[in-house]
C-alpha positions as MATLAB code, in Angstrom:
seq = 'XXXXXXXXXXXXXXXXXXXXXXXXXXXXXXXXXXXXXXXXXXXXXXXXXXXXXXXXXXXXXXXXXXXXXXXXXXXXXXXXXXXXXXXXXXXXXXXXXXXXXXXXXXXXXXXXXXXXXXXXXXXXXXXXXXXXXXXXXXXXXXXXXXXXXXXXXXXXXXXXXXXXXXXXXXXXXXXXXXXXXXXXXXXXXXXXXXXXXXXXXXXXXXXXXXXXXXXXXXXXXXXXXXXXXXXXXXXXXXXXXXXXXXXXXXXXXXXXXXXXXXXXXXXXXXXXXXXXXXXXXXXXXXXXXXXXXXXXXXXXXXXXXXXXXXXXXXXXXXXXXXXXXXXXXXXXXXXXXXXXXXXXXXXXXXXXXXXXXXXXXXXXXXXXXXXXXXXXXXXXXXXXXXXXXXXXXXXXXXXXXXXXXXXXXXXXXXXXXXXXXXXXXXXXXXXXXXXXXXXXXXXXXXXXXXXXXXXXXXXXXXXXXXXXXXXXXXXXXXXXXXXXXXXXXXXXXXXXXXXXXX';
ca = [
      -0.115   -0.076   -0.030;
       1.228    3.265   -1.027;
       2.052    5.906    1.871;
      -0.927    8.141    0.835;
      -3.253    5.200    0.693;
      -1.992    3.958    4.275;
      -2.402    7.592    5.689;
      -5.945    7.590    4.363;
      -6.632    4.224    5.968;
      -5.478    5.279    9.339;
      -7.646    8.520    9.140;
     -10.686    6.261    8.259;
     -10.103    4.021   11.249;
      -9.680    7.141   13.553;
     -12.769    8.555   12.305;
     -14.738    5.175   12.749;
     -13.895    5.122   16.477;
     -14.501    8.575   17.832;
     -13.044    9.683   21.132;
     -15.390    9.079   24.175;
     -17.519   11.893   25.106;
     -17.945   13.386   28.553;
     -21.587   12.335   28.430;
     -20.349    8.731   28.326;
     -19.787    8.874   32.052;
     -23.280    9.226   32.897;
     -25.450    6.028   33.971;
     -24.867    2.698   35.629;
     -21.390    1.181   35.666;
     -20.789   -2.570   36.865;
     -17.846   -3.706   38.581;
     -16.471   -7.355   38.026;
     -18.124   -9.154   41.114;
     -15.667  -10.248   43.875;
     -16.190  -11.393   47.555;
     -12.824   -9.283   48.308;
     -13.125   -6.121   50.464;
     -15.001   -4.047   49.879;
     -17.220   -6.035   47.722;
     -17.573   -3.537   44.830;
     -20.936   -3.772   43.081;
     -21.650   -0.725   40.848;
     -21.130    2.950   40.319;
     -23.718    5.469   39.232;
     -23.017    8.838   37.850;
     -25.577   11.474   36.952;
     -25.900   15.153   36.190;
     -28.521   17.707   36.592;
     -29.069   21.426   36.856;
     -27.111   21.274   40.337;
     -24.177   19.534   38.679;
     -22.593   15.924   38.786;
     -23.250   13.482   41.647;
     -22.555    9.828   42.144;
     -22.215    6.688   44.276;
     -20.091    3.790   44.608;
     -22.112    0.709   45.908;
     -20.516   -1.921   48.045;
     -21.329   -4.988   49.915;
     -19.331   -3.692   52.971;
     -20.477    0.055   53.223;
     -23.458    0.217   51.157;
     -23.761    3.313   48.956;
     -20.728    5.435   49.413;
     -21.241    9.146   48.162;
     -18.765   10.444   45.806;
     -17.568   13.827   47.375;
     -15.967   16.794   45.540;
     -16.957   15.207   42.314;
     -15.575   16.885   39.147;
     -16.080   15.718   35.624;
     -13.972   17.041   32.630;
     -12.453   15.457   29.447;
     -13.921   12.166   29.835;
     -12.571   11.673   33.378;
     -14.371   11.892   36.749;
     -12.257   12.737   39.868;
     -13.956   12.234   43.409;
     -13.296   11.616   46.960;
     -14.299    8.399   48.938;
     -14.356    7.389   52.452;
     -15.783    4.724   54.389;
     -17.061    6.575   57.343;
     -14.140    6.371   59.562;
     -13.025    9.788   60.725;
      -9.686    8.525   61.506;
      -8.870    8.081   57.829;
      -8.734   10.772   55.411;
     -10.920   10.575   52.175;
      -9.091    8.960   49.123;
      -9.077   10.309   45.638;
     -10.611    8.029   42.986;
     -10.736    8.481   39.195;
     -12.875    7.108   36.597;
     -11.574    7.536   32.962;
     -13.543    6.730   29.751;
     -11.681    4.268   27.615;
     -12.759    1.890   24.897;
     -13.503   -0.884   27.074;
     -15.903    1.273   29.486;
     -14.370    2.877   32.499;
     -11.090    2.519   34.076;
     -11.715    3.103   37.917;
      -8.657    3.590   40.230;
      -8.438    4.573   44.089;
      -8.106    3.348   47.507;
     -10.174    2.416   50.391;
      -8.693    1.230   53.810;
      -5.720   -0.856   52.690;
      -7.156   -1.942   49.359;
      -6.197   -0.332   46.076;
      -8.749   -0.512   43.358;
      -7.732   -0.842   39.593;
     -10.768   -1.920   37.763;
     -12.431   -1.990   34.375;
     -16.131   -1.330   34.723;
     -18.808   -1.934   32.123;
     -21.900   -0.110   31.229;
     -25.046   -1.530   32.838;
     -28.877   -0.549   32.904;
     -31.595    0.082   35.287;
     -32.352   -3.639   35.766;
     -28.799   -4.116   36.796;
     -28.995   -1.229   39.290;
     -32.035   -2.871   40.830;
     -30.471   -6.299   41.097;
     -27.351   -4.775   42.709;
     -28.909   -2.089   44.852;
     -27.798   -2.150   48.520;
     -30.946   -2.920   50.541;
     -31.698   -0.393   53.198;
     -32.672   -1.432   56.507;
     -34.781    0.710   58.609;
     -33.869    2.075   61.858;
     -36.358    2.388   64.820;
     -37.809    5.399   66.169;
     -35.660    7.054   69.209;
     -36.344    5.542   72.449;
     -35.004    5.283   76.002;
     -34.562    1.677   77.503;
     -34.778    1.439   81.234;
     -31.976   -0.001   83.291;
     -32.239   -3.820   83.564;
     -30.017   -4.457   86.693;
     -27.249   -6.121   84.806;
     -23.406   -5.407   85.124;
     -23.708   -3.653   88.817;
     -19.888   -4.001   88.601;
     -17.753   -3.939   85.660;
     -17.781   -7.296   83.699;
     -14.892   -9.555   84.322;
     -13.807  -12.436   81.872;
     -11.826  -13.552   78.875;
     -12.046  -12.583   75.249;
     -10.547  -14.211   72.233;
      -9.476  -11.348   70.025;
      -6.192   -9.914   71.563;
      -4.426  -13.437   71.393;
      -6.219  -15.354   68.751;
      -7.925  -12.547   66.467;
     -10.201  -14.470   64.055;
      -8.321  -17.694   64.226;
     -10.506  -18.883   67.166;
     -12.617  -22.419   67.264;
     -14.809  -24.409   69.517;
     -12.018  -26.608   71.136;
      -9.935  -23.648   72.186;
     -13.083  -21.863   73.675;
     -13.659  -25.067   75.738;
     -10.033  -25.427   76.800;
      -9.781  -21.852   77.908;
     -13.070  -22.398   79.938;
     -11.330  -25.221   81.702;
      -8.397  -23.295   82.403;
     -10.337  -20.369   83.528;
     -11.645  -22.686   86.375;
      -8.290  -24.625   87.025;
      -6.202  -21.602   87.308;
      -8.441  -20.071   90.052;
      -9.408  -17.145   87.899;
     -13.115  -17.992   87.790;
     -13.156  -17.951   91.649;
     -11.420  -14.510   91.441;
     -14.202  -12.988   89.494;
     -13.574  -13.852   85.823;
     -16.767  -15.325   84.610;
     -17.452  -14.388   80.897;
     -15.886  -16.553   78.082;
     -16.383  -14.240   75.103;
     -15.977  -15.304   71.506;
     -15.057  -12.316   69.445;
     -14.962  -11.923   65.576;
     -14.419  -14.981   63.456;
     -17.080  -17.378   64.593;
     -19.624  -16.604   61.885;
     -20.586  -18.585   58.747;
     -23.226  -17.611   56.287;
     -27.012  -17.309   56.511;
     -29.449  -20.068   55.620;
     -32.511  -19.908   53.414;
     -34.503  -18.628   56.419;
     -32.007  -15.790   57.109;
     -30.730  -17.255   60.239;
     -27.050  -16.874   60.953;
     -24.997  -20.016   60.994;
     -21.662  -20.501   62.665;
     -18.649  -21.742   60.476;
     -17.210  -25.088   60.353;
     -14.941  -24.400   63.418;
     -17.939  -24.028   65.639;
     -20.109  -27.034   64.835;
     -22.782  -26.625   67.633;
     -22.986  -23.116   69.485;
     -25.778  -24.352   71.830;
     -23.654  -27.346   72.894;
     -20.580  -24.998   73.293;
     -22.683  -22.520   75.568;
     -23.768  -25.415   77.582;
     -20.463  -26.641   78.103;
     -19.282  -23.230   79.369;
     -22.409  -22.896   81.567;
     -21.512  -26.288   83.234;
     -18.432  -24.832   84.225;
     -19.930  -21.946   86.253;
     -19.189  -19.428   83.573;
     -21.098  -17.391   81.113;
     -20.519  -17.069   77.400;
     -20.434  -14.108   75.122;
     -20.638  -13.524   71.288;
     -19.633  -10.828   68.793;
     -21.391   -9.152   65.903;
     -21.759   -5.788   64.073;
     -24.609   -3.500   62.977;
     -22.897   -3.533   59.628;
     -23.064   -6.158   56.785;
     -19.558   -7.239   57.541;
     -17.624   -7.705   60.834;
     -14.232   -6.042   60.970;
     -12.493   -9.313   59.965;
     -15.011   -9.782   57.064;
     -17.476  -12.136   58.593;
     -21.284  -11.695   58.367;
     -22.777   -8.986   60.486;
     -26.290   -8.297   61.554;
     -27.317   -5.682   59.162;
     -30.892   -6.369   58.016;
     -31.191   -9.253   60.486;
     -30.990   -7.446   63.949;
     -33.891   -8.960   65.732;
     -33.464  -12.283   63.948;
     -29.842  -12.608   65.435;
     -30.779  -11.496   68.778;
     -33.301  -14.386   68.840;
     -30.775  -16.637   67.759;
     -28.172  -15.607   70.143;
     -30.489  -16.068   72.974;
     -31.640  -19.424   71.686;
     -28.175  -20.639   71.642;
     -27.925  -19.569   75.477;
     -25.527  -16.669   75.123;
     -25.088  -14.060   77.869;
     -23.227  -11.313   76.433;
     -22.888   -9.469   73.033;
     -20.137   -7.186   71.942;
     -21.450   -5.112   69.006;
     -18.786   -3.694   66.696;
     -19.400   -0.672   64.370;
     -17.139   -2.011   61.775;
     -18.565   -1.612   58.195;
     -21.551    0.043   59.826;
     -19.731    3.295   60.029;
     -19.888    3.528   56.197;
     -23.881    3.100   56.507;
     -24.628    4.891   59.787;
     -22.806    8.166   59.008;
     -24.435   10.634   61.587;
     -24.381   10.245   65.469;
     -28.145    9.879   65.503;
     -27.928    7.026   62.944;
     -25.243    5.261   65.031;
     -27.155    5.760   68.108;
     -30.295    4.257   66.664;
     -28.327    1.410   65.255;
     -27.251    0.535   68.785;
     -30.537    1.054   70.167;
     -32.135   -1.341   67.512;
     -29.905   -4.305   68.890;
     -30.361   -3.195   72.557;
     -34.097   -3.415   72.156;
     -33.819   -6.738   70.292;
     -31.828   -8.400   72.984;
     -34.377   -7.204   75.695;
     -37.170   -8.577   73.484;
     -35.737  -12.063   73.832;
     -36.364  -12.182   77.436;
     -32.790  -13.499   78.136;
     -30.393  -11.311   80.430;
     -27.731  -10.301   78.086;
     -24.864   -8.050   78.774;
     -24.660   -5.539   75.885;
     -21.057   -4.032   75.096;
     -21.152   -1.140   72.661;
     -18.081   -1.001   70.550;
     -18.135    2.152   68.400;
     -14.695    3.470   69.697;
     -15.823    6.171   72.010;
     -17.253    8.379   69.247;
     -20.126   10.771   69.523;
     -19.850   11.080   73.438;
     -21.324    7.513   73.740;
     -20.997    7.575   77.579;
     -23.865   10.144   77.597;
     -26.212    7.610   75.798;
     -24.880    4.306   76.095;
     -27.262    3.291   78.820;
     -30.242    4.608   77.156;
     -29.768    2.160   74.322;
     -29.625   -0.821   76.633;
     -25.695   -0.777   76.852;
     -23.838   -1.957   80.070;
     -20.431   -0.842   78.718;
     -18.989    1.266   75.969;
     -15.635    1.545   74.367;
     -13.740    4.755   74.951;
     -11.182    4.111   72.223;
      -9.943    2.195   69.304;
      -8.218   -1.241   69.809;
      -5.546   -1.707   72.338;
      -1.998   -3.233   71.466;
       0.323   -5.210   73.562;
       2.734   -2.201   73.836;
       3.340    0.165   76.744;
       2.656    3.275   74.613;
      -0.740    1.856   73.349;
      -1.877    0.795   76.794;
      -0.688    4.003   78.478;
      -2.111    6.320   75.744;
      -5.573    4.723   76.408;
      -5.511    4.395   80.035;
      -4.315    7.757   80.925;
      -5.713    9.758   78.127;
      -8.591    7.994   76.570;
     -10.431    6.550   79.358;
     -13.949    8.218   79.120;
     -15.781   10.583   81.407;
     -15.886    9.390   84.851;
     -19.310   11.132   85.232;
     -20.897    8.670   83.046;
     -19.640    5.689   84.408;
     -21.163    3.643   87.436;
     -23.392    0.643   88.336;
     -25.037   -0.705   85.281;
     -22.902    1.354   82.742;
     -19.010    1.453   82.230;
     -16.348    3.204   80.365;
     -14.419    0.485   78.638;
     -10.830    1.260   77.555;
     -10.592   -2.375   75.770;
      -9.418   -5.649   76.812;
      -6.413   -6.687   78.876;
      -3.021   -7.444   77.309;
      -1.556   -8.954   80.580;
       0.327  -12.248   79.625;
       0.756  -11.613   75.854;
       4.462  -10.781   76.201;
       4.742   -7.390   74.691;
       5.232   -5.473   77.977;
       7.498   -5.959   80.961;
       6.021   -7.213   84.377;
       6.114   -3.742   85.808;
       4.149   -2.468   82.674;
       1.663   -5.102   83.181;
       1.197   -4.221   86.931;
       0.501   -0.596   85.643;
      -1.912   -1.927   83.212;
      -3.893   -3.791   85.951;
      -3.553   -0.960   88.335;
      -4.849    1.561   86.040;
      -7.706   -0.435   84.726;
      -8.807   -1.165   88.205;
      -8.607    2.350   89.182;
     -10.762    3.220   86.109;
     -13.552    0.720   87.167;
     -12.888   -0.810   83.766;
     -14.118   -4.149   82.600;
     -11.388   -6.814   83.004;
     -11.444   -8.888   80.030;
      -8.241  -11.135   79.830;
      -6.764  -11.381   76.329;
      -4.141  -13.940   76.700;
      -3.942  -17.834   76.335;
      -4.897  -19.125   79.628;
      -3.328  -22.545   78.717;
       0.013  -21.310   78.941;
       0.149  -18.731   81.611;
       3.248  -18.251   83.800;
       2.865  -18.098   87.651;
       3.762  -14.472   87.433;
       0.821  -13.750   84.923;
      -1.583  -15.595   87.293;
      -0.340  -13.676   90.173;
      -0.913  -10.287   88.482;
      -4.400  -11.355   87.155;
      -5.754  -12.898   90.349;
      -4.543  -10.342   93.023;
      -7.650  -10.113   95.041;
      -7.079   -6.483   96.461;
      -6.731   -5.206   93.030;
      -9.913   -6.966   91.677;
     -11.743   -5.592   94.984;
     -10.850   -2.139   93.928;
     -11.928   -2.603   90.204;
     -15.117   -4.409   91.701;
     -15.963   -1.830   94.209;
     -19.980   -1.402   94.711;
     -19.742    2.360   94.747;
     -18.566    2.269   91.151;
     -16.581    5.628   91.014;
     -13.953    5.807   88.209;
     -10.675    7.354   89.513;
      -9.558   10.899   88.654;
      -6.167   12.268   88.237;
      -5.382   14.317   91.096;
      -1.645   15.482   90.294;
       0.684   15.320   87.515;
       4.439   16.418   87.659;
       5.981   15.625   84.237;
       5.895   11.766   83.990;
       4.597   11.345   87.539;
       0.770   11.093   88.235;
      -1.379   10.378   91.196;
      -4.934    9.199   90.708;
      -7.563    8.787   93.402;
     -10.761    6.700   93.765;
     -13.222    6.776   96.594;
     -14.539    3.308   97.676;
     -17.812    1.987   99.049;
     -16.468    1.233  102.577;
     -15.115    4.948  102.968;
     -11.635    4.050  102.154;
      -9.754    5.528   99.098;
      -7.634    3.901   96.584;
      -4.649    5.939   95.521;
      -2.396    5.006   92.732;
       1.145    6.472   91.988;
       2.234    5.921   88.359;
       5.776    6.676   87.033;
       5.332    6.993   83.284;
       8.929    7.961   82.905;
      11.873    6.032   81.444;
      13.827    5.639   84.694;
      12.930    4.802   88.268;
      11.986    7.695   90.514;
      11.066    8.544   94.042;
       7.295    9.453   94.323;
       5.497   10.729   97.322;
       1.856   11.820   98.186;
       0.017   13.827  100.932;
      -3.066   12.822  102.715;
      -4.913   15.589  100.813;
      -4.343   13.772   97.502;
      -6.740   10.928   98.850;
      -9.228   13.705  100.259;
      -8.090   12.972  103.831;
      -6.800   15.127  106.670;
      -5.016   12.196  108.455;
      -4.224    8.821  107.361;
      -4.983    5.942  110.007;
      -4.231    2.848  107.968;
      -2.494    2.063  104.691;
      -2.193   -1.185  102.743;
       0.125   -1.808   99.824;
      -2.484   -3.598   97.532;
      -0.101   -5.339   95.327;
       1.805   -6.753   98.339;
      -1.463   -7.593   99.999;
      -0.218   -6.369  103.591;
      -0.584   -3.239  105.648;
       2.181   -0.799  105.613;
       3.181    2.056  107.922;
       0.613    4.601  107.927;
       2.829    7.105  108.137;
       4.701    6.233  104.996;
       4.657    8.754  102.112;
       7.156    7.795   99.662;
       8.143    4.947   97.279;
      10.695    4.442   94.809;
       8.801    3.349   91.599;
      10.362    1.819   88.527;
      10.208    2.953   85.020;
       6.611    2.511   83.636;
       5.723    1.144   87.189;
       2.865    1.663   89.623;
       2.137    1.449   93.412;
      -1.364    0.769   94.447;
      -2.403    1.786   97.874;
      -5.819    1.635  100.060;
      -6.073    4.149  102.401;
      -8.303    4.918  105.465;
      -8.418    7.818  107.558;
     -10.218   11.099  108.627;
     -11.692   13.178  105.993;
];
């Protein structure tokens, strides 16, 4: 072919395949279906007099709105977020190409790079995320549960989602044989990872690692213990298992029929659906009402990371404890950052409703014995729930001694239910005080520094004019009532119980 003819042919081909137009972005666009996070379904773009708007529909977060949407030159640019205020919105782009749209962006830790095809309204109806209604606002009355902070064991800190029936049974046995049950630890709580799929009737089924939940509950109950479970108001739990969205009342009935005594309800994917404080509150109220309706007495743990001043409304939705923070990690800086600074408002805590700075890490190996002693001291002063997070089957004698100290537990479980307050802070040295039901006062001296230091207190720190009796709680013995000074190791603590004249 001559050069002139070749040029004419190329020109003809170019004319036969015109460049995509901006208008081509309007409509329904279908992602390749995948069970992977976040379960992308479809994208919809439309334009009216007010400008462009759009959504990305997912299995995890429902319809995620496109924010700051701009369309120009066959390309859409927008921001996507999953409702988590700790994470900045991510930039996504959708660019017209000859195959459809090329979509790229990030959500959580997932990078999306997909070719999406044009669909129609029938596809949109088939792939639409079902919107489940929320109840009308209501206030639930106290039910008398959790008069002191719940105590027990939870699977997440040690096992994450790799938990099974056999492990739960063995943990229950060791909670008894170690003496920890008799020290007050009574709940065995299965966290994320037990869920399977829903049957044709919509009822949640456990996965293959949990062949019979009713039999497991009976096993735990036979050992003088109670048993707890985990779910989410969202479609997916944090580990990607089936949540309670759209099946709240049904799940509550199932949990009660299995014989469970405790539910931890973790916001997880629900944060992408319930985007306002009022929606979050109603989502937790819905499960609170559903649990009450079963007639079974179930302790209700709200896990929405301390947002929206949850302590001011946690009781009203049926909650008995509410998280004050994100997840704890087995490091001193994580534990201290939560316990000293993200421990909730003391005014909202007391019998029937507790600030929850998350589960214990004692015995998991990431902190020293002094740091774990600080962990226990601080949680006891905060009147925090004491949920063990270690493998009870491999505990050292030192770990058992930390966990079963009856004097420390007595302060945590004190019937007055008053959370401690920071009285004095001098650099890395802090003194906290907590009044107790018998008129005595718990006083904790914390050294948050990197080296040992002398710390002293005055009777006024405990609200006393004169001290008549002093007990070193960790040692479990009375000390000289006139003693005022201790040498405290780095990241260490001293816990005292004082009696005297106000």
